[in-house]
C-alpha positions in Angstrom: -39.7 54.0 11.6 -36.8 52.0 10.0 -34.4 53.7 6.9 -35.6 52.4 3.9 -33.2 49.1 2.6 -30.3 50.2 0.8 -29.8 48.5 -2.9 -29.0 45.0 -2.7 -25.4 44.2 -3.2 -24.4 42.0 -6.3 -24.0 38.4 -5.6 -20.4 37.1 -4.6 -18.6 35.4 -7.5 -16.7 32.1 -6.5 -16.4 30.4 -2.9 -16.0 32.3 0.3 -14.3 29.9 2.0 -12.4 26.2 0.6 -14.4 23.1 0.2 -14.9 20.9 2.9 -12.4 17.7 3.5 -16.1 15.9 3.3 -16.5 17.6 -0.4 -13.1 17.4 -1.8 -13.0 13.5 -0.8 -16.4 12.9 -2.1 -15.2 15.0 -5.1 -12.3 12.4 -6.2 -14.4 9.2 -4.7 -16.6 9.9 -7.5 -14.9 11.6 -10.9 -11.9 8.2 -9.9 -14.9 5.9 -9.1 -12.8 4.7 -6.2 -16.8 3.4 -4.5 -19.2 2.5 -5.5 -22.9 1.7 -4.2 -22.8 -2.0 -2.0 -19.1 -1.7 -1.7 -17.2 -2.7 1.4 -14.5 -0.7 2.0 -11.8 -1.2 4.8 -10.4 2.1 6.5 -7.3 1.7 7.9 -7.1 3.5 11.3 -3.8 3.7 13.9 -5.6 6.3 15.9 -3.6 9.4 14.0 -4.9 12.5 12.6 -5.2 11.2 8.7 -7.0 7.7 9.2 -9.4 9.7 11.7 -10.4 12.0 9.9 -10.5 9.3 7.2 -12.7 7.1 9.0 -15.1 9.9 9.9 -15.6 11.2 6.5 -16.2 7.7 4.9 -18.5 6.9 7.7 -20.2 10.2 6.5 -20.8 9.5 2.7 -22.3 6.1 3.3 -25.6 7.5 3.0 -24.8 9.9 -0.3 -22.1 6.9 -2.2 -23.8 3.5 -0.2 -20.9 1.8 0.6 -20.1 0.2 3.3 -16.7 0.7 5.6 -15.2 -1.8 8.1 -11.9 -0.5 10.0 -9.4 -1.9 11.0 -6.0 -0.9 12.6 -2.2 -2.8 13.2 -0.3 -2.5 16.2 3.8 -3.0 15.0 4.9 -4.3 18.4 7.2 -1.0 18.4 6.0 1.1 20.8 3.9 1.1 23.9 1.4 3.6 23.3 0.2 2.2 20.0 -2.4 0.1 22.0 -3.5 3.4 23.9 -3.9 5.0 20.4 -5.5 2.1 18.7 -8.4 2.9 21.8 -9.1 6.1 20.5 -9.7 4.4 17.2 -11.9 2.0 18.1 -13.8 4.3 20.3 -14.8 6.4 17.1 -15.6 3.6 15.3 -18.3 2.9 17.8 -19.7 6.1 17.5 -20.0 5.8 14.3 -21.7 2.2 13.7 -18.3 1.1 11.8 -17.1 -2.5 13.0 -13.2 -2.1 14.3 -10.6 -4.9 14.6 -7.0 -5.0 15.2 -4.2 -7.4 14.4 -0.6 -7.1 16.4 2.6 -7.8 14.7 6.2 -8.5 15.3 8.6 -6.0 13.5 11.7 -6.2 15.3 13.8 -3.1 15.4 16.7 -2.5 13.1 17.6 -1.6 9.7 14.7 -0.1 7.0 12.5 -0.3 9.9 9.7 1.8 8.3 10.0 -0.4 5.2 9.2 -3.9 6.7 6.8 -2.2 9.2 4.7 -0.4 6.2 5.2 -4.7 4.7 4.0 -6.3 7.9 0.9 -3.4 7.9 -0.2 -4.5 4.4 -0.1 -7.9 5.0 -2.0 -7.5 7.8 -4.9 -5.0 5.7 -5.0 -7.4 3.2 -6.1 -10.4 5.5 -8.7 -8.1 7.0 -9.9 -6.7 3.7 -10.4 -10.9 2.4 -11.7 -11.7 5.6 -14.6 -8.9 5.4 -14.9 -9.2 2.0 -13.7 -5.5 1.3 -13.0 -4.4 -2.2 -10.4 -2.0 -1.5 -8.3 -0.7 1.7 -8.5 3.3 2.3 -5.6 5.5 3.8 -5.3 8.5 4.9 -2.8 10.2 2.7 -3.2 13.9 1.9 -1.9 16.0 -0.3 1.2 16.8 1.3 2.2 12.9 1.9 2.3 12.8 -2.1 4.5 15.8 -2.7 6.5 14.6 0.4 6.9 11.1 -1.5 7.6 12.2 -5.0 10.3 15.0 -3.4 11.6 11.4 -1.3 11.7 9.2 -4.5 13.6 12.3 -6.1 16.4 13.0 -3.4 16.5 9.1 -3.9 17.4 9.3 -7.6 14.0 8.2 -9.1 12.9 8.1 -12.9 9.8 9.2 -14.2 8.4 5.7 -13.5 9.4 6.3 -9.8 8.0 10.1 -9.5 4.4 8.5 -10.2 3.5 8.2 -6.5 0.5 7.7 -4.4 -2.5 7.5 -7.3 -5.8 8.3 -6.4 -6.2 4.1 -7.0 -3.9 1.3 -7.5 -4.3 -2.9 -7.5 -2.9 -3.9 -3.9 0.6 -5.6 -5.3 1.6 -9.5 -4.2 3.9 -8.5 -2.1 1.8 -5.9 -0.3 -0.4 -8.6 0.0 1.8 -10.6 2.1 2.7 -12.5 -1.1 -0.6 -14.9 -0.9 -1.9 -15.9 -4.7 -4.9 -14.1 -5.7 -4.8 -12.0 -2.4 -3.9 -8.6 -4.7 -5.9 -9.6 -6.8 -9.5 -8.9 -5.7 -8.1 -6.3 -3.8 -7.5 -1.9 -4.6 -5.3 0.9 -2.5 -7.8 3.8 -2.9 -6.6 7.5 -1.0 -9.7 9.5 -0.6 -8.2 12.5 0.8 -5.5 13.2 -1.8 -7.1 16.2 -3.1 -7.1 17.8 1.0 -3.9 19.6 1.9 -2.9 18.7 5.6 -4.6 21.5 6.9 -7.9 20.7 5.9 -7.2 17.1 7.7 -6.9 19.2 10.9 -9.8 21.5 10.2 -11.6 18.6 9.9 -10.7 17.2 12.9 -11.1 20.9 15.0 -14.2 21.5 13.8 -16.5 18.3 14.8 -14.0 17.9 17.8 -12.8 14.6 17.1 -10.1 13.5 19.4 -6.6 11.9 17.8 -2.7 10.7 18.6 -0.1 11.9 17.6 2.7 8.8 16.9 5.7 10.9 17.9 7.7 9.3 14.9 6.6 11.6 12.8 8.5 14.4 14.6 11.6 12.0 14.7 14.6 13.8 12.2 16.6 10.8 12.0 13.7 9.7 9.4 14.3 11.5 5.8 10.7 11.8 5.5 10.3 14.0 8.8 13.2 16.0 7.3 11.8 16.9 4.1 8.0 17.9 5.9 9.7 20.0 8.0 12.6 21.2 6.5 12.3 20.7 2.8 8.9 21.5 2.0 8.3 24.7 3.8 10.9 26.1 1.9 9.9 25.1 -1.2 6.4 26.7 -0.4 8.6 29.8 0.8 9.7 29.9 -2.8 6.7 28.7 -4.5 3.2 28.6 -2.2 2.0 26.1 -4.9 4.1 23.7 -4.7 2.3 20.8 -3.1 -0.1 21.3 -5.9 2.7 21.2 -8.7 3.8 18.4 -7.5 0.8 16.4 -7.2 -0.1 17.7 -10.9 3.3 16.6 -11.7 2.6 12.9 -10.3 -1.0 12.8 -11.7 0.6 13.5 -15.1 3.4 10.6 -14.5 0.8 8.5 -13.6 -1.3 8.8 -16.2 1.6 8.5 -18.5 2.7 5.7 -16.9 -1.0 4.1 -17.5 -1.5 5.1 -21.4 -1.4 1.8 -23.8 2.1 1.4 -25.1 0.9 1.1 -28.7 -1.1 4.6 -28.9 -3.8 6.2 -26.9 -7.1 5.5 -28.9 -8.5 8.9 -27.6 -5.8 11.1 -29.7 -6.9 11.3 -33.2 -4.9 11.8 -36.4 -1.9 11.5 -34.6 -2.6 14.7 -32.6 -1.7 14.5 -29.0 -2.8 17.6 -26.7 0.4 16.9 -24.4 3.0 17.9 -27.3 1.0 21.5 -27.3 2.7 24.4 -24.5 -0.2 23.5 -21.9 -0.1 24.6 -18.6 0.0 22.1 -15.7 -4.6 22.8 -15.5 -5.1 21.9 -18.6 -2.9 19.1 -18.9 -4.5 17.9 -15.7 -7.9 18.1 -17.1 -7.1 16.2 -19.7 -5.2 13.3 -18.1 -8.4 13.0 -16.3 -10.8 13.0 -18.7 -8.6 10.4 -20.4 -8.7 8.3 -17.4 -12.6 8.8 -16.8 -13.4 7.8 -20.6 -15.0 10.7 -21.3 -14.2 13.1 -25.2 -11.9 16.0 -25.4 -12.3 18.8 -27.3 -9.1 21.4 -27.0 -9.8 24.8 -28.4 -6.4 26.8 -29.2 -7.0 30.5 -28.4 -5.4 32.4 -31.7 -6.6 30.0 -34.1 -7.2 26.3 -34.5 -8.4 23.4 -32.6 -8.3 19.5 -31.9 -11.1 18.0 -32.1 -11.2 15.6 -29.3 -14.7 15.5 -28.8 -14.1 17.5 -25.3 -17.8 17.8 -23.8 -18.6 21.6 -25.1 -19.7 23.8 -22.3 -16.4 22.5 -20.9 -14.0 23.2 -23.6 -10.0 23.3 -22.4 -8.4 26.8 -23.8 -4.8 27.0 -24.4 -2.9 29.6 -25.8 -1.3 29.6 -29.0 2.3 30.7 -28.9 3.3 30.6 -32.4 0.7 33.4 -33.1 1.9 35.2 -29.9 5.2 35.0 -31.5 3.5 36.9 -34.8 2.1 39.6 -33.4 
């Protein structure tokens, strides 16, 4: 006879494991309104880890969100291996039932190579988007990419506007669209993987056994970005393990500040700006996200007082009144 069962353990609180890449992407797509039912999105694919994971995620989310996916790869003519890498992307797209096409561009070696290659790539992606009737171009930037870009801009002396990097969505500039009149007006750049770390991307690839290629230029220390990725960011993470999240939150706040109307924010009542109060990073992020989504705000001050901005009552933002602490 089996022994009587023991006491039932209490339910576990919190997640036993971090959210999947699929969940993180879906959350950002819905929170930021990146895609809606019936939208056509063009996934920029190189065959590398980030774009392969992005293509897979966008394809898996089609049934839940209702969008359509097409994929496009660009061969810059700089490496012989690029054609084989794009073949990997094509194979993945075919398995997922996603139309795939490529463009070959000629980028001559020389100064500002990465900038010129980027410009040629986006011009090709914009043309492909127009041909497919796509509303948006999706890229596989992760939180790590955003943190690296902010650090690069900081090293180059950028100010607040220059540090508002890689937002979840942004209009495609006319320059990136290749200068074609009206081409940028109808196309957005979206970054569905921005809530994910690079480790989340690699875990997704491993979990689903997806084959991808590595661009050797991503390990070339001649490029400043590579040194930031391999040297500076690991050092900063050693000093502050959450530095990537901090840098991304800073960029979010700067993006929100850049987007805020210069004639005053209608969400702020009676001249009380919650960002003038000593808020923590999470509270600032919650307030700016609510502003961006057009949701009302309610900020309760622990220690006395309330700023009535109408945030949903069940998810009020709590902050601490420092003047109360000093008087205690």
